[in-house]
C-alpha positions in Angstrom: 58.5 76.0 295.4 58.6 76.8 291.7 57.9 80.5 292.4 60.8 80.7 294.9 63.2 79.1 292.3 62.0 81.5 289.6 62.5 84.4 291.9 66.0 83.2 292.8 66.8 82.7 289.1 65.6 86.2 288.3 67.6 87.7 291.1 70.8 85.9 290.0 70.3 87.0 286.5 69.6 90.6 287.6 72.7 90.4 289.8 74.7 89.1 286.8 73.5 91.7 284.4 73.6 94.7 286.7 77.4 95.3 286.5 77.4 94.7 282.8 74.6 97.3 282.3 76.4 99.7 284.6 79.6 99.3 282.5 77.5 100.0 279.3 76.0 103.1 281.0 79.4 104.4 282.0 80.7 103.8 278.4 77.7 105.7 276.9 78.2 108.6 279.3 81.8 108.8 278.3 80.8 108.7 274.6 78.3 111.5 275.3 80.9 113.6 277.0 83.3 113.1 274.1 80.6 114.0 271.6 79.7 117.2 273.5 83.4 118.2 273.6 83.8 117.6 269.8 80.6 119.6 269.1 82.0 122.5 271.2 85.2 122.3 269.1 83.1 122.4 265.9 80.9 125.4 266.9 83.7 128.0 266.4 84.7 126.4 263.1 81.1 126.8 261.9 81.2 130.5 262.9 84.6 130.9 261.1 83.1 129.4 257.9 80.1 131.8 258.2 82.5 134.7 258.8 84.6 133.6 255.8 81.5 133.4 253.6 80.5 136.9 254.7 84.0 138.2 253.9 83.9 136.5 250.5 80.6 138.1 249.6 81.8 141.5 250.8 85.0 141.1 248.7 83.0 140.2 245.6 80.7 143.2 245.9 83.7 145.5 246.5 85.4 144.0 243.4 82.3 144.6 241.4 82.1 148.2 242.5 85.8 148.7 241.7 85.3 147.2 238.3 82.5 149.7 237.6 84.5 152.5 238.9 87.5 151.6 236.7 85.2 151.3 233.6 83.9 154.8 234.4 87.4 156.2 234.8 88.4 154.6 231.5 85.4 156.4 229.8 86.4 159.7 231.4 90.0 159.2 230.2 88.8 158.6 226.7 86.7 161.7 226.9 89.7 163.7 228.2 92.0 162.3 225.5 89.5 163.2 222.8 89.1 166.8 224.2 92.9 167.2 224.4 93.2 165.8 220.9 90.7 168.3 219.6 92.6 171.1 221.5 95.9 170.0 219.9 94.3 169.9 216.4 92.9 173.4 216.9 96.2 174.8 218.1 98.1 173.2 215.2 95.7 174.5 212.7 96.0 178.0 214.2 99.8 178.0 213.9 
């Protein structure tokens, strides 16, 4: 008789907890769906940040190259000015 009572008790507990467990399962499935949708939203942002970092690196390297080019042009300008200055000095000494 004790076995039958235990079995009835277990069934009643199982029947009592089954809907609660099902509700918990449904809630977890909804949470999982929400998390997946949020991750899908974040993936493009991650790619955007990666692209921005690549653009920043490219801009820095171009700026460095331009700086070197400007420095070279300044040196050329100094050389041209010194050549013109020498030319002007020669012409004024001839006159």
